[in-house]
N, C-alpha and C positions, 0 to 999 in steps of 0.2 A: 959593100953592104952596109946599110944604115941600121944601127941598133935602136930598138924601140924602148922607150922609158916606161916603166910600170909604176903605178901609184897615183896619189892624188896631188893636185896642185894646192898651194896654200889658199887660193881663192875658193876652190871647191870645199876645202875643209872648213873654212870660216863660214861659208853659206850653210853648210850642213849643221854646224854647231848652232848657228843663229836660229834656224828652223826648229831644231830640237829644243832649244831654250824657250822659244815662243810656245811650242806645244806643251812643254812641261808647265809653263806658267798658266796655261789655260786649264790643264788637267788637275793642278794642285788643289784648288778650292773644292771641286767635286769629290776628289779623293779624300779630303779631310771630312767631308760630310758622310761619305761612305764608311769611313773608319769609326766615326762617332755613332752611326746607326748600328754597326756590327757590335760595338762595345755595349750599347744599350740592349740589344736583343740578347747578348750573352748574359748580361746581368739579370734580365727578366727571366731567362731560362734557368739560371742558377737559383734565383729566389723561388720560382715556382716549383722546381724540383725539390728543394728543401722543405717547402710547405707541404707538398704531397708526401714526402718521406715522414714528416712529423705527424701528419694525419694517419698514415698507415701504421706508424709506431703506436699511436694512441689506440687504434682499433685492435691491432693484432695483440698487444700486450694487455689490453683492457685497463689501461692506466692513463692519466693525464700526461700529455706531452707538450712541452713548451719550446718555442723557437724565439730567441731573443737576441738583441745585439750584444756583442762582446768584443772587447779589445784584447783580452788575454786568453780566451778559450776556457776559462774556469768559472767565471761568474757573469751574470747579466750586467751590461752597462746601464747606467742611469741616463735617460735622455732619449732623443729620437733619431740619433745618427747611427745608421747601420753600416756605414762605409768601411769600417775597420774589420768587420766580420760578424759572425753570429755563431751561436751554439744551439744544439738541439739536445734536450734531455728529458728524462722521465721525471715527472713531478709527483712522487708518491703521496706526500702529505699536503699538497696544495699551497705551499709557501712560495711558489714561483721562483725557486732557485735550486740548483743541484745540491743535494745533501752529501752525496758520496761521489767519488770519481767514477764509479760504475754506472751512475745515473746518466752520465753524458754519453749520448749515442753518436754525435757528430759534431766536429768543430771545423769551422771554415773561416780562417783568418785571411784577410786581404782577398776576398772572393771576387771582387770586381776591380775594374781598372782604376788606377789612381787619378784618372781624368774624369771620373764620375763620382757623384755624391748620392748616397741613398739615405733618405729620411722617412720616418714613419709619421703618421698622423698624430697630432698632439694628444688626442683622447686615449689612444691605445698604443703602447710602446712595445708590447710583447704579443706573440700569437700563441694562444693556448687552445689545444684541442682536447676535447672530452673523450671518454672511451667510446662514445657512439659516433665519433668522427665530426661532431659539430664544433663550432667555435663561437660559443655564446658571448654576448656582449655587443659592443658596437663594431661596425666593420673596420678592418685594418686596411689602411692604404699606405703602400710604400712607394714613394716617388723617386725617380731616377733623374738627376739633374746634371748639367755640365758645369764647368767652373764659372761660366758667365752667368749662371743663375737661371738658365732656360730649362724648362721641364721637357724631358725627352720621352719619358714613359712612366707607367704606373702599374703596380700589381695590387689588386684589391681582393681581399678575402671577405666573403659574406658570412652571415651567422650560421649557414649550413656547413661552412668550412671549405667551400670551393673557391680556389683562386682563379681570377681572370686577369688578363693583362691588356694594356692599351699602349700604343705608340702614338706620339704626337708629332705632327709635321709642322704645325703652326707654332709661332713663338709665344709660349705661355710662361709666366713667371713661376719659378720653383716655390712651392709652399714651404712654410716653416723657415 
C-alpha cells in the first residue's frame, strides 16, 4: 500500500504568499484612507459632543460656559491649536478663565488622534456660551487636518450656538 503525503508543496506555498502580498498591496492605500476618515469622524463627534455639553451647562446653570484649548487641563492655551486637548468650565465673572478648580466641568487631554491637527479660526479662539444658549460673536470654525496639511473636516458654531460639521473629500489646504 502506498502512503499518501499530506500538506502543501513549496510551489503552492510560494504562489499563495505571492497572491496574498499582491492583495495586501492593493488594499493598503484604501485602508489608510478609511482609517483617516474614521479618525476624522471621531474627532468631529468628540468636538460636537463637548460643544453641546458646554451649551447645556450654560443653560442649565444659568451661567456662562467656556470651551477652550488647553494643554494642561487647568488654563486655556493661547493660540488656535486645539490638538492637545480642551477644557470646559463655568465662567462666573466673564474673564474667560477658570477661577477655581470647581469651575472646571470637563477636561479632555489628547482627545483626538496624534495623526490629526485641530485648529480654530484666527478671530475666535474660545467658544463661550451665554446663559440663553447662544454664542455671541463671530462664528467659530474648528478645522481638522492631517499631517500633510490637507483639510479633512470642520465643525462650525454659529451665533445661535448650534454646531454643524462638514467632511471634505477633495484636497483642500488646511487653514491657519
